[in-house]
All heavy atoms as a GROMACS GRO file, in nm:
protein
  504
    1MET      N    1   3.126   8.573   9.026
    1MET     CA    2   3.221   8.576   9.136
    1MET      C    3   3.197   8.460   9.232
    1MET      O    4   3.291   8.412   9.292
    1MET     CB    5   3.209   8.707   9.212
    1MET     CG    6   3.304   8.812   9.167
    1MET     SD    7   3.301   8.968   9.258
    1MET     CE    8   3.301   8.924   9.425
    2SER      N    9   3.074   8.419   9.245
    2SER     CA   10   3.044   8.315   9.342
    2SER      C   11   3.105   8.180   9.305
    2SER      O   12   3.116   8.093   9.390
    2SER     CB   13   2.893   8.300   9.359
    2SER     OG   14   2.834   8.258   9.238
    3SER      N   15   3.147   8.164   9.180
    3SER     CA   16   3.208   8.037   9.139
    3SER      C   17   3.359   8.032   9.166
    3SER      O   18   3.422   7.930   9.144
    3SER     CB   19   3.182   8.011   8.991
    3SER     OG   20   3.247   8.108   8.913
    4LEU      N   21   3.416   8.142   9.214
    4LEU     CA   22   3.559   8.144   9.246
    4LEU      C   23   3.588   8.057   9.368
    4LEU      O   24   3.505   8.048   9.459
    4LEU     CB   25   3.605   8.286   9.278
    4LEU     CG   26   3.611   8.386   9.163
    4LEU    CD1   27   3.643   8.525   9.216
    4LEU    CD2   28   3.715   8.344   9.061
    5PRO      N   29   3.707   7.997   9.373
    5PRO     CA   30   3.749   7.928   9.496
    5PRO      C   31   3.753   8.028   9.612
    5PRO      O   32   3.771   8.149   9.590
    5PRO     CB   33   3.890   7.878   9.462
    5PRO     CG   34   3.892   7.870   9.313
    5PRO     CD   35   3.805   7.982   9.266
    6PRO      N   36   3.736   7.981   9.735
    6PRO     CA   37   3.724   8.070   9.850
    6PRO      C   38   3.835   8.174   9.866
    6PRO      O   39   3.807   8.291   9.891
    6PRO     CB   40   3.722   7.975   9.970
    6PRO     CG   41   3.670   7.847   9.914
    6PRO     CD   42   3.720   7.841   9.772
    7ARG      N   43   3.959   8.135   9.851
    7ARG     CA   44   4.068   8.233   9.870
    7ARG      C   45   4.069   8.338   9.761
    7ARG      O   46   4.095   8.456   9.786
    7ARG     CB   47   4.204   8.164   9.878
    7ARG     CG   48   4.226   8.098  10.012
    7ARG     CD   49   4.367   8.051  10.025
    7ARG     NE   50   4.390   8.005  10.161
    7ARG     CZ   51   4.509   7.980  10.210
    7ARG    NH1   52   4.616   7.996  10.135
    7ARG    NH2   53   4.522   7.938  10.332
    8GLN      N   54   4.040   8.297   9.638
    8GLN     CA   55   4.034   8.393   9.529
    8GLN      C   56   3.918   8.490   9.550
    8GLN      O   57   3.932   8.610   9.530
    8GLN     CB   58   4.020   8.321   9.395
    8GLN     CG   59   4.145   8.244   9.357
    8GLN     CD   60   4.130   8.168   9.227
    8GLN    OE1   61   4.033   8.186   9.154
    8GLN    NE2   62   4.226   8.082   9.198
    9PHE      N   63   3.805   8.438   9.592
    9PHE     CA   64   3.690   8.522   9.621
    9PHE      C   65   3.724   8.623   9.731
    9PHE      O   66   3.694   8.742   9.718
    9PHE     CB   67   3.571   8.435   9.664
    9PHE     CG   68   3.448   8.513   9.699
    9PHE    CD1   69   3.360   8.554   9.600
    9PHE    CD2   70   3.421   8.547   9.831
    9PHE    CE1   71   3.247   8.627   9.633
    9PHE    CE2   72   3.308   8.619   9.864
    9PHE     CZ   73   3.221   8.660   9.763
   10ASP      N   74   3.788   8.575   9.837
   10ASP     CA   75   3.825   8.664   9.948
   10ASP      C   76   3.915   8.776   9.900
   10ASP      O   77   3.896   8.892   9.938
   10ASP     CB   78   3.894   8.585  10.059
   10ASP     CG   79   3.801   8.490  10.131
   10ASP    OD1   80   3.677   8.503  10.117
   10ASP    OD2   81   3.852   8.402  10.204
   11VAL      N   82   4.015   8.744   9.820
   11VAL     CA   83   4.108   8.846   9.772
   11VAL      C   84   4.035   8.949   9.687
   11VAL      O   85   4.055   9.070   9.705
   11VAL     CB   86   4.226   8.784   9.694
   11VAL    CG1   87   4.307   8.890   9.621
   11VAL    CG2   88   4.316   8.704   9.788
   12ILE      N   89   3.949   8.906   9.598
   12ILE     CA   90   3.876   8.999   9.512
   12ILE      C   91   3.788   9.092   9.596
   12ILE      O   92   3.786   9.213   9.578
   12ILE     CB   93   3.792   8.923   9.408
   12ILE    CG1   94   3.882   8.853   9.307
   12ILE    CG2   95   3.693   9.017   9.338
   12ILE    CD1   96   3.967   8.946   9.222
   13VAL      N   97   3.716   9.036   9.692
   13VAL     CA   98   3.629   9.118   9.777
   13VAL      C   99   3.711   9.214   9.862
   13VAL      O  100   3.681   9.334   9.868
   13VAL     CB  101   3.538   9.030   9.865
   13VAL    CG1  102   3.466   9.112   9.970
   13VAL    CG2  103   3.438   8.955   9.779
   14LEU      N  104   3.815   9.165   9.926
   14LEU     CA  105   3.895   9.251  10.013
   14LEU      C  106   3.966   9.361   9.933
   14LEU      O  107   3.975   9.475   9.979
   14LEU     CB  108   3.997   9.168  10.091
   14LEU     CG  109   3.937   9.077  10.199
   14LEU    CD1  110   4.042   8.978  10.249
   14LEU    CD2  111   3.882   9.159  10.313
   15ARG      N  112   4.015   9.327   9.815
   15ARG     CA  113   4.091   9.424   9.736
   15ARG      C  114   4.001   9.522   9.662
   15ARG      O  115   4.022   9.643   9.666
   15ARG     CB  116   4.181   9.352   9.637
   15ARG     CG  117   4.267   9.447   9.554
   15ARG     CD  118   4.363   9.373   9.466
   15ARG     NE  119   4.474   9.327   9.548
   15ARG     CZ  120   4.561   9.236   9.511
   15ARG    NH1  121   4.550   9.177   9.395
   15ARG    NH2  122   4.660   9.200   9.591
   16HIS      N  123   3.899   9.472   9.594
   16HIS     CA  124   3.822   9.558   9.504
   16HIS      C  125   3.693   9.611   9.563
   16HIS      O  126   3.644   9.714   9.518
   16HIS     CB  127   3.795   9.484   9.373
   16HIS     CG  128   3.920   9.450   9.300
   16HIS    ND1  129   3.997   9.544   9.235
   16HIS    CD2  130   3.985   9.331   9.284
   16HIS    CE1  131   4.102   9.484   9.181
   16HIS    NE2  132   4.097   9.356   9.209
   17VAL      N  133   3.638   9.543   9.660
   17VAL     CA  134   3.515   9.592   9.722
   17VAL      C  135   3.548   9.675   9.846
   17VAL      O  136   3.495   9.784   9.865
   17VAL     CB  137   3.419   9.476   9.757
   17VAL    CG1  138   3.296   9.526   9.829
   17VAL    CG2  139   3.379   9.400   9.630
   18LEU      N  140   3.637   9.622   9.930
   18LEU     CA  141   3.671   9.691  10.054
   18LEU      C  142   3.796   9.779  10.044
   18LEU      O  143   3.834   9.846  10.140
   18LEU     CB  144   3.689   9.589  10.167
   18LEU     CG  145   3.563   9.505  10.196
   18LEU    CD1  146   3.592   9.400  10.300
   18LEU    CD2  147   3.448   9.593  10.239
   19ASN      N  148   3.861   9.776   9.928
   19ASN     CA  149   3.979   9.860   9.900
   19ASN      C  150   4.095   9.841   9.997
   19ASN      O  151   4.164   9.937  10.031
   19ASN     CB  152   3.939  10.007   9.894
   19ASN     CG  153   3.846  10.037   9.780
   19ASN    OD1  154   3.865   9.989   9.670
   19ASN    ND2  155   3.742  10.113   9.808
   20HIS      N  156   4.118   9.718  10.040
   20HIS     CA  157   4.233   9.690  10.125
   20HIS      C  158   4.357   9.668  10.039
   20HIS      O  159   4.347   9.617   9.928
   20HIS     CB  160   4.209   9.567  10.212
   20HIS     CG  161   4.105   9.586  10.317
   20HIS    ND1  162   4.098   9.696  10.399
   20HIS    CD2  163   4.003   9.505  10.356
   20HIS    CE1  164   3.997   9.684  10.482
   20HIS    NE2  165   3.936   9.569  10.457
   21ASP      N  166   4.474   9.703  10.092
   21ASP     CA  167   4.596   9.679  10.018
   21ASP      C  168   4.645   9.536  10.043
   21ASP      O  169   4.596   9.466  10.129
   21ASP     CB  170   4.704   9.783  10.052
   21ASP     CG  171   4.748   9.780  10.198
   21ASP    OD1  172   4.717   9.682  10.269
   21ASP    OD2  173   4.814   9.876  10.240
   22THR      N  174   4.744   9.497   9.964
   22THR     CA  175   4.795   9.360   9.969
   22THR      C  176   4.847   9.323  10.108
   22THR      O  177   4.822   9.212  10.156
   22THR     CB  178   4.906   9.341   9.863
   22THR    OG1  179   4.850   9.368   9.734
   22THR    CG2  180   4.962   9.201   9.866
   23LYS      N  181   4.916   9.415  10.171
   23LYS     CA  182   4.974   9.387  10.303
   23LYS      C  183   4.863   9.356  10.405
   23LYS      O  184   4.874   9.261  10.484
   23LYS     CB  185   5.058   9.506  10.350
   23LYS     CG  186   5.132   9.481  10.477
   23LYS     CD  187   5.222   9.600  10.511
   23LYS     CE  188   5.292   9.576  10.643
   23LYS     NZ  189   5.374   9.692  10.680
   24LYS      N  190   4.758   9.435  10.404
   24LYS     CA  191   4.648   9.413  10.499
   24LYS      C  192   4.574   9.282  10.467
   24LYS      O  193   4.537   9.207  10.558
   24LYS     CB  194   4.550   9.530  10.494
   24LYS     CG  195   4.446   9.525  10.603
   24LYS     CD  196   4.371   9.656  10.611
   24LYS     CE  197   4.280   9.657  10.732
   24LYS     NZ  198   4.213   9.787  10.747
   25ILE      N  199   4.555   9.253  10.340
   25ILE     CA  200   4.489   9.128  10.300
   25ILE      C  201   4.573   9.009  10.344
   25ILE      O  202   4.520   8.910  10.395
   25ILE     CB  203   4.464   9.124  10.148
   25ILE    CG1  204   4.367   9.236  10.108
   25ILE    CG2  205   4.409   8.989  10.105
   25ILE    CD1  206   4.357   9.256   9.957
   26SER      N  207   4.704   9.017  10.324
   26SER     CA  208   4.791   8.905  10.362
   26SER      C  209   4.788   8.882  10.512
   26SER      O  210   4.785   8.768  10.557
   26SER     CB  211   4.934   8.928  10.312
   26SER     OG  212   4.997   9.032  10.382
   27TRP      N  213   4.784   8.989  10.589
   27TRP     CA  214   4.775   8.975  10.735
   27TRP      C  215   4.642   8.910  10.772
   27TRP      O  216   4.638   8.817  10.851
   27TRP     CB  217   4.787   9.112  10.802
   27TRP     CG  218   4.759   9.105  10.950
   27TRP    CD1  219   4.848   9.071  11.047
   27TRP    CD2  220   4.633   9.127  11.015
   27TRP    NE1  221   4.785   9.072  11.169
   27TRP    CE2  222   4.652   9.105  11.152
   27TRP    CE3  223   4.507   9.162  10.969
   27TRP    CZ2  224   4.550   9.117  11.244
   27TRP    CZ3  225   4.405   9.175  11.061
   27TRP    CH2  226   4.426   9.153  11.196
   28TYR      N  227   4.534   8.958  10.713
   28TYR     CA  228   4.401   8.908  10.744
   28TYR      C  229   4.386   8.760  10.708
   28TYR      O  230   4.330   8.683  10.784
   28TYR     CB  231   4.296   8.991  10.670
   28TYR     CG  232   4.155   8.946  10.696
   28TYR    CD1  233   4.092   8.976  10.817
   28TYR    CD2  234   4.084   8.874  10.601
   28TYR    CE1  235   3.963   8.935  10.843
   28TYR    CE2  236   3.955   8.832  10.626
   28TYR     CZ  237   3.895   8.863  10.747
   28TYR     OH  238   3.767   8.820  10.771
   29MET      N  239   4.440   8.721  10.593
   29MET     CA  240   4.426   8.582  10.546
   29MET      C  241   4.534   8.491  10.602
   29MET      O  242   4.523   8.369  10.590
   29MET     CB  243   4.428   8.578  10.393
   29MET     CG  244   4.307   8.645  10.330
   29MET     SD  245   4.312   8.645  10.150
   29MET     CE  246   4.300   8.470  10.115
   30GLY      N  247   4.639   8.548  10.659
   30GLY     CA  248   4.746   8.465  10.715
   30GLY      C  249   4.836   8.404  10.609
   30GLY      O  250   4.887   8.293  10.627
   31VAL      N  251   4.855   8.475  10.499
   31VAL     CA  252   4.941   8.428  10.390
   31VAL      C  253   5.038   8.540  10.353
   31VAL      O  254   5.024   8.653  10.399
   31VAL     CB  255   4.859   8.385  10.266
   31VAL    CG1  256   4.768   8.267  10.300
   31VAL    CG2  257   4.777   8.500  10.211
   32THR      N  258   5.135   8.509  10.269
   32THR     CA  259   5.232   8.610  10.226
   32THR      C  260   5.169   8.704  10.123
   32THR      O  261   5.073   8.666  10.055
   32THR     CB  262   5.356   8.545  10.165
   32THR    OG1  263   5.317   8.476  10.046
   32THR    CG2  264   5.423   8.448  10.262
   33PRO      N  265   5.224   8.824  10.109
   33PRO     CA  266   5.173   8.916  10.006
   33PRO      C  267   5.180   8.856   9.865
   33PRO      O  268   5.092   8.880   9.783
   33PRO     CB  269   5.264   9.038  10.019
   33PRO     CG  270   5.305   9.038  10.163
   33PRO     CD  271   5.321   8.891  10.197
   34SER      N  272   5.284   8.778   9.838
   34SER     CA  273   5.294   8.718   9.704
   34SER      C  274   5.181   8.616   9.680
   34SER      O  275   5.133   8.601   9.568
   34SER     CB  276   5.430   8.653   9.682
   34SER     OG  277   5.451   8.548   9.772
   35THR      N  278   5.137   8.549   9.786
   35THR     CA  279   5.025   8.456   9.774
   35THR      C  280   4.896   8.532   9.746
   35THR      O  281   4.813   8.488   9.665
   35THR     CB  282   5.011   8.370   9.902
   35THR    OG1  283   5.133   8.298   9.921
   35THR    CG2  284   4.896   8.272   9.892
   36VAL      N  285   4.879   8.646   9.809
   36VAL     CA  286   4.762   8.730   9.782
   36VAL      C  287   4.762   8.772   9.636
   36VAL      O  288   4.659   8.762   9.567
   36VAL     CB  289   4.761   8.855   9.874
   36VAL    CG1  290   4.654   8.954   9.831
   36VAL    CG2  291   4.742   8.814  10.019
   37ASP      N  292   4.877   8.817   9.586
   37ASP     CA  293   4.888   8.858   9.446
   37ASP      C  294   4.857   8.741   9.352
   37ASP      O  295   4.790   8.758   9.250
   37ASP     CB  296   5.026   8.914   9.416
   37ASP     CG  297   5.050   9.048   9.485
   37ASP    OD1  298   4.952   9.116   9.522
   37ASP    OD2  299   5.168   9.083   9.503
   38TYR      N  300   4.906   8.623   9.386
   38TYR     CA  301   4.880   8.504   9.305
   38TYR      C  302   4.730   8.475   9.298
   38TYR      O  303   4.674   8.454   9.190
   38TYR     CB  304   4.956   8.383   9.362
   38TYR     CG  305   4.923   8.255   9.291
   38TYR    CD1  306   4.986   8.224   9.171
   38TYR    CD2  307   4.831   8.165   9.344
   38TYR    CE1  308   4.957   8.105   9.105
   38TYR    CE2  309   4.801   8.047   9.278
   38TYR     CZ  310   4.863   8.018   9.158
   38TYR     OH  311   4.834   7.901   9.091
   39HIS      N  312   4.663   8.474   9.414
   39HIS     CA  313   4.520   8.446   9.416
   39HIS      C  314   4.442   8.555   9.340
   39HIS      O  315   4.345   8.524   9.270
   39HIS     CB  316   4.468   8.436   9.559
   39HIS     CG  317   4.509   8.310   9.628
   39HIS    ND1  318   4.486   8.184   9.576
   39HIS    CD2  319   4.572   8.289   9.745
   39HIS    CE1  320   4.532   8.092   9.659
   39HIS    NE2  321   4.587   8.154   9.763
   40GLY      N  322   4.485   8.678   9.352
   40GLY     CA  323   4.421   8.787   9.279
   40GLY      C  324   4.436   8.770   9.128
   40GLY      O  325   4.340   8.791   9.053
   41CYS      N  326   4.554   8.732   9.085
   41CYS     CA  327   4.581   8.711   8.943
   41CYS      C  328   4.496   8.596   8.888
   41CYS      O  329   4.434   8.608   8.782
   41CYS     CB  330   4.729   8.683   8.923
   41CYS     SG  331   4.777   8.659   8.751
   42LYS      N  332   4.493   8.486   8.959
   42LYS     CA  333   4.415   8.370   8.915
   42LYS      C  334   4.266   8.402   8.914
   42LYS      O  335   4.192   8.359   8.825
   42LYS     CB  336   4.442   8.248   9.004
   42LYS     CG  337   4.581   8.192   8.987
   42LYS     CD  338   4.602   8.150   8.843
   42LYS     CE  339   4.742   8.101   8.819
   42LYS     NZ  340   4.765   8.064   8.680
   43ALA      N  341   4.219   8.478   9.011
   43ALA     CA  342   4.079   8.517   9.016
   43ALA      C  343   4.043   8.604   8.895
   43ALA      O  344   3.938   8.584   8.832
   43ALA     CB  345   4.048   8.590   9.146
   44LYS      N  346   4.131   8.698   8.862
   44LYS     CA  347   4.106   8.784   8.745
   44LYS      C  348   4.100   8.702   8.617
   44LYS      O  349   4.015   8.726   8.532
   44LYS     CB  350   4.215   8.890   8.734
   44LYS     CG  351   4.197   9.007   8.826
   44LYS     CD  352   4.315   9.100   8.821
   44LYS     CE  353   4.291   9.217   8.734
   44LYS     NZ  354   4.400   9.316   8.738
   45GLU      N  355   4.189   8.603   8.605
   45GLU     CA  356   4.188   8.516   8.487
   45GLU      C  357   4.055   8.442   8.477
   45GLU      O  358   3.994   8.435   8.370
   45GLU     CB  359   4.303   8.416   8.492
   45GLU     CG  360   4.439   8.475   8.470
   45GLU     CD  361   4.551   8.375   8.491
   45GLU    OE1  362   4.524   8.253   8.510
   45GLU    OE2  363   4.668   8.417   8.488
   46ARG      N  364   4.010   8.385   8.588
   46ARG     CA  365   3.883   8.311   8.588
   46ARG      C  366   3.766   8.402   8.554
   46ARG      O  367   3.676   8.364   8.478
   46ARG     CB  368   3.857   8.247   8.724
   46ARG     CG  369   3.938   8.124   8.750
   46ARG     CD  370   3.902   8.071   8.890
   46ARG     NE  371   3.982   7.958   8.924
   46ARG     CZ  372   3.932   7.834   8.936
   46ARG    NH1  373   3.805   7.811   8.918
   46ARG    NH2  374   4.012   7.735   8.966
   47LEU      N  375   3.766   8.521   8.610
   47LEU     CA  376   3.656   8.614   8.583
   47LEU      C  377   3.656   8.661   8.438
   47LEU      O  378   3.550   8.674   8.376
   47LEU     CB  379   3.664   8.734   8.679
   47LEU     CG  380   3.633   8.701   8.826
   47LEU    CD1  381   3.663   8.822   8.914
   47LEU    CD2  382   3.489   8.656   8.843
   48GLN      N  383   3.775   8.684   8.382
   48GLN     CA  384   3.783   8.724   8.242
   48GLN      C  385   3.730   8.615   8.150
   48GLN      O  386   3.659   8.641   8.054
   48GLN     CB  387   3.927   8.760   8.204
   48GLN     CG  388   3.971   8.893   8.259
   48GLN     CD  389   4.119   8.921   8.235
   48GLN    OE1  390   4.198   8.830   8.212
   48GLN    NE2  391   4.155   9.048   8.242
   49GLN      N  392   3.765   8.490   8.180
   49GLN     CA  393   3.715   8.378   8.100
   49GLN      C  394   3.564   8.367   8.111
   49GLN      O  395   3.495   8.345   8.012
   49GLN     CB  396   3.780   8.247   8.144
   49GLN     CG  397   3.924   8.235   8.106
   49GLN     CD  398   3.989   8.110   8.164
   49GLN    OE1  399   3.930   8.040   8.247
   49GLN    NE2  400   4.112   8.084   8.124
   50ALA      N  401   3.512   8.381   8.231
   50ALA     CA  402   3.367   8.370   8.253
   50ALA      C  403   3.292   8.480   8.179
   50ALA      O  404   3.190   8.455   8.115
   50ALA     CB  405   3.335   8.374   8.402
   51VAL      N  406   3.344   8.602   8.186
   51VAL     CA  407   3.277   8.714   8.120
   51VAL      C  408   3.285   8.699   7.968
   51VAL      O  409   3.185   8.719   7.899
   51VAL     CB  410   3.338   8.849   8.165
   51VAL    CG1  411   3.292   8.962   8.077
   51VAL    CG2  412   3.302   8.875   8.310
   52SER      N  413   3.400   8.661   7.915
   52SER     CA  414   3.413   8.648   7.770
   52SER      C  415   3.324   8.536   7.717
   52SER      O  416   3.261   8.551   7.612
   52SER     CB  417   3.558   8.627   7.728
   52SER     OG  418   3.605   8.502   7.770
   53SER      N  419   3.313   8.424   7.789
   53SER     CA  420   3.226   8.316   7.741
   53SER      C  421   3.079   8.357   7.753
   53SER      O  422   2.997   8.323   7.669
   53SER     CB  423   3.253   8.186   7.816
   53SER     OG  424   3.219   8.198   7.951
   54TYR      N  425   3.045   8.434   7.854
   54TYR     CA  426   2.909   8.485   7.869
   54TYR      C  427   2.875   8.580   7.754
   54TYR      O  428   2.768   8.571   7.694
   54TYR     CB  429   2.892   8.556   8.003
   54TYR     CG  430   2.757   8.621   8.020
   54TYR    CD1  431   2.645   8.545   8.050
   54TYR    CD2  432   2.743   8.758   8.003
   54TYR    CE1  433   2.521   8.605   8.064
   54TYR    CE2  434   2.618   8.818   8.017
   54TYR     CZ  435   2.508   8.742   8.047
   54TYR     OH  436   2.386   8.800   8.059
   55LEU      N  437   2.966   8.670   7.722
   55LEU     CA  438   2.943   8.765   7.614
   55LEU      C  439   2.931   8.694   7.479
   55LEU      O  440   2.852   8.732   7.394
   55LEU     CB  441   3.053   8.871   7.609
   55LEU     CG  442   3.054   8.969   7.727
   55LEU    CD1  443   3.174   9.061   7.715
   55LEU    CD2  444   2.926   9.047   7.736
   56LYS      N  445   3.009   8.587   7.461
   56LYS     CA  446   3.001   8.509   7.338
   56LYS      C  447   2.861   8.448   7.324
   56LYS      O  448   2.800   8.455   7.219
   56LYS     CB  449   3.105   8.397   7.341
   56LYS     CG  450   3.210   8.408   7.236
   56LYS     CD  451   3.298   8.289   7.239
   56LYS     CE  452   3.440   8.337   7.248
   56LYS     NZ  453   3.537   8.231   7.250
   57ARG      N  454   2.811   8.390   7.432
   57ARG     CA  455   2.678   8.329   7.428
   57ARG      C  456   2.572   8.435   7.401
   57ARG      O  457   2.478   8.411   7.327
   57ARG     CB  458   2.648   8.257   7.559
   57ARG     CG  459   2.722   8.128   7.576
   57ARG     CD  460   2.662   8.044   7.686
   57ARG     NE  461   2.657   8.116   7.813
   57ARG     CZ  462   2.745   8.105   7.910
   57ARG    NH1  463   2.846   8.025   7.897
   57ARG    NH2  464   2.731   8.174   8.020
   58GLU      N  465   2.586   8.551   7.462
   58GLU     CA  466   2.490   8.660   7.441
   58GLU      C  467   2.492   8.703   7.295
   58GLU      O  468   2.388   8.728   7.236
   58GLU     CB  469   2.524   8.780   7.531
   58GLU     CG  470   2.488   8.759   7.675
   58GLU     CD  471   2.339   8.746   7.696
   58GLU    OE1  472   2.263   8.834   7.650
   58GLU    OE2  473   2.297   8.649   7.760
   59GLY      N  474   2.609   8.711   7.234
   59GLY     CA  475   2.622   8.753   7.095
   59GLY      C  476   2.562   8.652   6.999
   59GLY      O  477   2.511   8.688   6.894
   60GLU      N  478   2.567   8.525   7.033
   60GLU     CA  479   2.515   8.422   6.946
   60GLU      C  480   2.362   8.424   6.939
   60GLU      O  481   2.304   8.384   6.840
   60GLU     CB  482   2.561   8.284   6.996
   60GLU     CG  483   2.708   8.262   6.977
   60GLU     CD  484   2.757   8.134   7.041
   60GLU    OE1  485   2.677   8.065   7.107
   60GLU    OE2  486   2.876   8.105   7.027
   61ARG      N  487   2.299   8.472   7.044
   61ARG     CA  488   2.153   8.474   7.046
   61ARG      C  489   2.095   8.579   6.954
   61ARG      O  490   1.984   8.568   6.909
   61ARG     CB  491   2.102   8.501   7.188
   61ARG     CG  492   2.116   8.381   7.276
   61ARG     CD  493   2.042   8.406   7.402
   61ARG     NE  494   2.127   8.370   7.512
   61ARG     CZ  495   2.109   8.401   7.637
   61ARG    NH1  496   2.006   8.474   7.671
   61ARG    NH2  497   2.190   8.362   7.731
   62THR      N  498   2.168   8.686   6.928
   62THR     CA  499   2.111   8.794   6.847
   62THR      C  500   2.139   8.778   6.702
   62THR      O  501   2.212   8.699   6.656
   62THR     CB  502   2.165   8.931   6.893
   62THR    OG1  503   2.306   8.930   6.889
   62THR    CG2  504   2.114   8.964   7.030
   0.00000   0.00000   0.00000
């Protein structure tokens, strides 16, 4: 997670750790709700890629 760009990191933490909804996150960050959704989507894509490449490396060692 620490490798995410700042806005993507903020959205992930606010949404999934602090359980805030999109409207509250958009108010807090000063962006539109659609921008929050965009950053959340991009963050999920980056995290999925990171996890899958990590799991691939782990599988190759055994």
